[in-house]
LOVEX-499653 format. One record per residue (C-alpha): x, y, z; residue in one letter. Coordinates in steps of 0.25 Angstrom, whole numbers, plus 2048, in hexadecimal, padded with zeros to 3 digits. Layout:
BEGIN
XYZA...
END
This chain:
BEGIN
E9D4A51BCMEAB4A81B7AEB149E1ADREBE49A1A9AEC149319BLECC48919CVED3482191FEDA474192PEE8470190GEF046418BQEEA45618FGEDC45A18CSEDD45617DQED644A178AED344416AVEC6449165GEC745716CMEBF462165GEB945815BKEAB45A161DEAD469161LEB1469152AEA546014EEE9B469156AEA0477154FEA647F148QEAD489151AEB547D157AEB9478149REBE486145EEC7486152VECD47814EFECF47D13FEED6489145EEDF48114DVEE2477142DEE5482138EEEE48A142AEF647D145LEF6478136SEF246B13DQEE546313DNEE546314DLED646214DSED6454146KEE1450151LED845515CMECB44E156FED2440152EEDF43F159GEE843815APEEA43B168EEF943A168SEFA44515EDEEF44E166LEF644C173TF0345216DLF0545F174TF06467167EEF8462163NEF1461170AEF346F174QEED476167PEE246B167AEDE46E175LEDD47D172MED547A166AECA47316DVECA47D178SEC848916ELEBE481166AEB5480173VEB748F175VEB4492166REA748A167VEA3490174LEA549E16DEE9F49B160RE93492164EE90497172GE944A6170GE9E4A417CMEA54B117FDEB24AC187LEB44B918EAEA64B9193KEA64AA197VEB44A919DAEBB4B11A7AEC94AB1A5VECF4A019CVEDB49619FAEE148A199GEE947E19DHEF7480196SEF4480188LEE548318CGEEA49118FEEEC493180YEDE48E17DSED9498188AEE04A3182LEDB4A0174CECC49F17AAECE4AC180AED24B3173GEE14B5177AEE54AC16CLEE04A715EEEDD49815CVEE7496151GEF349D159DEEF495165TEEF48815EAEFD48B158RF02490166LEFE48216CLF0447A160KF11482163TF10480172RF0D471171GF1946F167QF22477170AF1E47017DMF21463176QF2F467171KF3346E17EAF37461185VF3C45417DPF3144917EVF3444018BGF3C44B192EF30451199GF2444D1A0AF184511A8MF1144A1B4AF0444C1BBAF0544C1CALEF744A1D0LEF444C1DFGEFF4571E1LEFC4661E1DF054701D9IF0E4731E5DF114641E7DF134621D8AF1D46D1D8RF254671E4AF2545A1DCVF2A4611D0AF364681D7EF3A45B1DEEF394531D1AF4145D1C8AF4F4591CCQF554631C2GF4B4601B7EF3E4671B4VF314631BAVF2646D1BETF1746E1C2AF114711B4AF024701B6NEFA4731C3DEED46E1BENEE546C1CAAEE74681D9PEEF45B1D9GEF145B1CAQEFF4611C6VF0845D1BAVF1745E1BAVF1F4601AESF2F45F1AAGF3A4551A7HF344471A7KF3E4411B2AF3A44D1BBAF2B44B1B9VF2D43C1BCEF344401C9RF284491CCAF1E43E1CAIF254351D4EF274411DEIF184451DCAF144371E0KF1D4371ECEF164441F0KF0843E1F0GF044411E1AEF84381DEKEFD4361D0KF0943B1C9AF0A4371BAVF1143B1ADLF084421A3LF0743E194PF0D44B18FVF1844D185SF1F45918CAF2145F199PF1846B198FF174771A1HF254761A7CF3347D1A4PF3747319ALF2C479190MF3548618FRF38483180PF2948217EAF2748F186AF3149617DDF2A491170AF1C496176MF224A4178AF264A516AQF1949F164AF104A916ELF194B516AAF124B415CNF044B2160VEFA4BD163DEF44BC171IEE84C5175REE24C7183AED94BC186PECA4C0188RECB4BA196VED74B919FPEDF4AC19ELEE44A51AAVEF24A01A6PEF84931ABNF0549A1AFVF004A51B8TEF14A21BATEEF4B11BAQEE54B61B0PEEA4BE1A4TEE54C4197TEF34CA193DEF84C5186PF064C7189SF054C0196AEFD4B4190IF084B3185RF134B1190EF0A4A8199LF0849E18DLF1749D18BVF1949C19AEF0E49119BQF17487193VF2148619ETF1848A1AAGF0E4821B2AF004811AFVEFA4861BCREEB4821B8WEE747F1C7REEB48E1CAEEE44931BDSED748D1C1VED84931CFLEDC4A01C9AECF4A01C0MEC749C1CCKECD4A81D3GEC94B11C7MEBA4AD1CAGEB94A11C0VEAF4971C5EEAF48E1B8EEB94881AFLEB54841A1VEBF47B19AEEBF47D18BLEC5472182GEC9464182SEC745C18FGEC345F19DKED14601A4VED046E1A9LEC246C1AETEC74601B7GED24681BCLEC94741C0AEC146B1C9RECD4661D0RED34741D1IEC647B1D7DEB94731D8REB14801DASEB44831CBLEAA47F1C0SEB24781B4AEAC4741A7TEB346E19AAEAD47318DVEB346A181NEA7465179GE9B469172PE9246517EAE9B46C188DE9B47917FIE8B47917FEE8B47718EAE95482191FE8E48C188LE8148A190KE8948E19DTE8E49B196IE8049F191G
END
């Protein structure tokens, strides 16, 4: 059965993340130490103990989520002898999770990935002054309806469909006033629910252009190797192992939409029957079931999950 390894994005962070891994496995502790050292910051203490307000900051949440995902991967490799290229046909990640996927597949080093995500978080935060941008979840509308809502709501400002997460679950992003208009229009068009999200910036929309420029600069100085299995990128949903294409896609991803629903369907089209989410939370596992019920989906984030997963891969 062909398997995809998938990696969560922002919103999956929680105080205490990774603590059980660190207590149980030396391999996990080494990843957390590597990330702390790369960032010159005691990020693991923040992950384990909080406060939540600091962990939720974009510049901390992004490398923290990657650290937990990579700790799970390292434990699977070290404790269970997992060979990623034999276990998975493809990797993918939701937004920042794309960096975790690339690191897991050997395209990036852990330290470089942590630094890139710190830069990405800071650049995304700085791109738009606090209070000027917003994001909203439109539940019960599909992507075409959400795009029509955004077009009507724009009125000379920016608002676009930023995340196509699953059927009936789309996120829009842009100028705050335009996003608020989109919420009202969505309700008129039959959305079950349309609400502002508790985020600090309008991610994955054209307002993130300064952050994309910052990432182009940061990525230019990092070695990217061909991943051991293809990556299905958020921007195109077309599998690739080409390092130069991956570099460009990571830049484009900052302003581009996260096409997660299409990514999952693309993986199914490649023969994938099982999605395994590695890292904090179970968001992608839940989305997979909404996208295509015929797909098997499992989350692996703690010692018991790791033990159970290793039995399935023999």
